[in-house]
Backbone as ProteinMPNN parsed JSONL, in Angstrom:
{"seq_chain_A": "MMAVCFHPHALERLAERGATENEIRATVELGEQFPAKFGRTGFRRNFPFDNEWGGKYR", "coords_chain_A": {"N_chain_A": [[109.476, -108.866, -83.505], [108.315, -111.367, -81.232], [107.291, -114.757, -81.647], [104.566, -116.023, -79.95], [103.599, -118.829, -78.374], [101.09, -120.717, -76.794], [100.97, -123.078, -74.25], [98.631, -125.676, -73.594], [98.064, -125.968, -70.798], [98.913, -123.458, -69.83], [97.004, -121.786, -71.013], [94.748, -122.587, -69.573], [95.4, -121.58, -67.043], [95.304, -118.825, -67.396], [92.756, -117.67, -66.91], [92.529, -118.183, -64.165], [94.43, -116.541, -63.149], [93.604, -114.053, -63.904], [94.284, -112.933, -66.334], [94.742, -112.017, -69.861], [95.121, -113.378, -73.165], [96.163, -111.382, -74.88], [97.403, -109.662, -73.04], [99.45, -111.257, -72.137], [100.93, -111.697, -74.458], [101.728, -108.994, -74.925], [103.308, -108.633, -72.678], [105.439, -110.433, -73.108], [106.455, -109.405, -75.419], [106.965, -106.659, -74.833], [107.533, -106.333, -72.149], [109.509, -106.364, -69.04], [112.459, -108.274, -68.949], [113.881, -111.035, -67.221], [116.294, -113.221, -65.633], [115.399, -116.561, -65.109], [114.671, -119.679, -63.363], [116.438, -122.691, -64.236], [117.761, -121.829, -66.551], [116.007, -120.325, -68.044], [114.05, -117.587, -69.363], [112.316, -115.023, -67.745], [109.388, -112.921, -67.804], [107.955, -109.758, -67.09], [105.305, -107.456, -66.415], [103.233, -104.777, -65.5], [99.732, -104.331, -65.394], [96.876, -102.231, -65.39], [94.228, -102.895, -63.095], [91.182, -102.424, -62.384], [89.182, -103.463, -60.474], [87.373, -105.999, -58.623], [89.148, -108.593, -56.973], [89.716, -111.738, -55.648], [88.049, -111.197, -53.526], [88.677, -108.617, -52.738], [88.938, -105.158, -53.53], [90.921, -104.032, -56.114]], "CA_chain_A": [[108.344, -109.366, -82.694], [108.45, -112.75, -80.952], [106.114, -115.614, -81.765], [104.14, -116.479, -78.616], [102.738, -120.03, -78.455], [100.576, -121.052, -75.534], [100.75, -124.473, -73.874], [97.238, -125.806, -73.091], [98.01, -125.688, -69.347], [99.042, -122.033, -69.653], [95.707, -121.223, -71.343], [93.851, -122.844, -68.424], [95.816, -120.747, -65.931], [95.047, -117.412, -67.674], [91.564, -117.224, -66.18], [92.804, -118.237, -62.735], [95.327, -115.397, -62.833], [92.981, -112.807, -64.321], [95.068, -112.398, -67.48], [94.257, -112.348, -71.197], [96.191, -113.707, -74.134], [96.808, -110.179, -75.359], [98.29, -109.149, -71.988], [100.644, -112.122, -72.083], [101.718, -111.345, -75.624], [102.361, -107.687, -74.666], [104.339, -108.831, -71.657], [106.588, -111.092, -73.716], [107.006, -108.48, -76.456], [107.371, -105.369, -74.355], [107.803, -106.335, -70.72], [110.848, -106.502, -68.529], [112.948, -109.631, -69.003], [114.753, -111.336, -66.077], [116.698, -114.587, -65.634], [114.554, -117.434, -64.306], [115.262, -120.976, -63.053], [116.704, -123.655, -65.297], [118.249, -121.16, -67.77], [114.883, -119.75, -68.75], [113.862, -116.136, -69.273], [111.005, -114.61, -67.29], [108.9, -111.629, -68.29], [106.961, -109.143, -66.193], [104.715, -106.188, -66.782], [102.047, -104.497, -64.727], [98.564, -103.812, -66.121], [95.835, -101.728, -64.452], [93.105, -103.79, -62.828], [90.3, -101.609, -61.577], [88.059, -104.326, -60.239], [87.493, -106.857, -57.445], [89.879, -109.837, -57.18], [89.932, -112.387, -54.415], [87.252, -110.583, -52.464], [89.188, -107.287, -52.444], [88.999, -104.258, -54.675], [92.317, -103.734, -56.393]], "C_chain_A": [[108.543, -110.857, -82.476], [107.176, -113.521, -81.225], [105.803, -116.175, -80.366], [103.2, -117.644, -78.808], [102.348, -120.406, -77.023], [100.395, -122.552, -75.331], [99.299, -124.566, -73.345], [97.116, -125.524, -71.598], [98.085, -124.183, -69.054], [97.691, -121.333, -69.983], [94.712, -121.402, -70.212], [94.161, -121.907, -67.277], [95.511, -119.266, -66.154], [93.854, -116.921, -66.888], [91.788, -117.181, -64.696], [93.632, -117.008, -62.306], [94.756, -114.045, -63.284], [93.695, -112.131, -65.476], [94.366, -112.769, -68.787], [95.442, -112.743, -72.076], [96.912, -112.502, -74.656], [97.764, -109.592, -74.341], [99.568, -109.962, -71.978], [101.549, -111.8, -73.288], [102.42, -110.008, -75.454], [103.48, -107.795, -73.664], [105.611, -109.439, -72.259], [107.272, -110.162, -74.727], [107.609, -107.21, -75.881], [107.772, -105.264, -72.914], [109.27, -106.429, -70.333], [111.262, -107.997, -68.523], [113.886, -109.809, -67.778], [115.111, -112.833, -66.156], [115.821, -115.393, -64.673], [115.25, -118.777, -64.111], [115.499, -121.778, -64.348], [117.12, -122.999, -66.606], [117.172, -120.504, -68.592], [114.86, -118.222, -68.62], [112.445, -115.865, -68.771], [110.677, -113.272, -67.842], [107.92, -111.069, -67.272], [106.556, -107.796, -66.726], [103.465, -105.966, -65.99], [100.954, -103.913, -65.635], [97.578, -103.304, -65.095], [94.701, -102.743, -64.329], [92.171, -103.094, -61.862], [89.022, -102.397, -61.302], [88.305, -105.119, -58.959], [88.226, -108.134, -57.85], [90.121, -110.464, -55.838], [89.197, -111.779, -53.267], [87.697, -109.172, -52.046], [89.172, -106.469, -53.707], [90.453, -103.85, -54.906], [92.455, -102.738, -57.486]], "O_chain_A": [[108.902, -111.566, -83.416], [106.082, -112.984, -81.049], [106.677, -116.729, -79.699], [102.108, -117.473, -79.349], [103.2, -120.41, -76.134], [99.748, -123.221, -76.137], [98.809, -123.627, -72.718], [96.145, -124.895, -71.175], [97.412, -123.688, -68.15], [97.301, -120.392, -69.292], [93.928, -120.501, -69.915], [93.237, -121.472, -66.589], [95.464, -118.509, -65.184], [93.921, -115.865, -66.259], [91.311, -116.27, -64.018], [93.496, -116.527, -61.18], [95.378, -113.006, -63.059], [93.709, -110.905, -65.581], [93.534, -113.674, -68.839], [96.6, -112.471, -71.758], [98.125, -112.545, -74.865], [98.821, -109.079, -74.708], [100.656, -109.408, -71.825], [102.764, -111.653, -73.15], [103.596, -109.888, -75.8], [104.497, -107.114, -73.792], [106.721, -109.005, -71.95], [108.495, -110.146, -74.859], [108.633, -106.728, -76.366], [108.292, -104.235, -72.483], [110.151, -106.557, -71.184], [110.478, -108.86, -68.13], [114.577, -108.878, -67.364], [114.33, -113.626, -66.681], [115.539, -114.951, -63.559], [116.334, -118.983, -64.657], [114.858, -121.564, -65.376], [116.862, -123.554, -67.674], [117.412, -120.157, -69.748], [115.607, -117.659, -67.819], [111.481, -116.413, -69.306], [111.558, -112.547, -68.302], [107.149, -111.812, -66.665], [107.324, -107.094, -67.383], [102.684, -106.902, -65.819], [101.23, -103.107, -66.523], [97.453, -103.894, -64.022], [94.276, -103.358, -65.307], [92.358, -103.171, -60.648], [87.945, -102.073, -61.803], [89.322, -104.933, -58.292], [87.975, -108.695, -58.916], [90.676, -109.814, -54.951], [89.67, -111.835, -52.131], [87.148, -108.603, -51.102], [89.363, -106.986, -54.807], [91.126, -103.378, -53.99], [93.573, -102.373, -57.85]]}, "name": "protein", "num_of_chains": 1, "seq": "MMAVCFHPHALERLAERGATENEIRATVELGEQFPAKFGRTGFRRNFPFDNEWGGKYR"}
């Protein structure tokens, strides 16, 4: 299991993106990894969101 540390800016962006800390941890631990810019590793994972977001039901 990886240690996941959040930068203060990342914590601020969680609410803007409709994500939770637990979802981010699960994404890093269990999600798909892909190469990102500057030699970094990106992570992605889809979660169900049965609610309104940005004025639309998603």
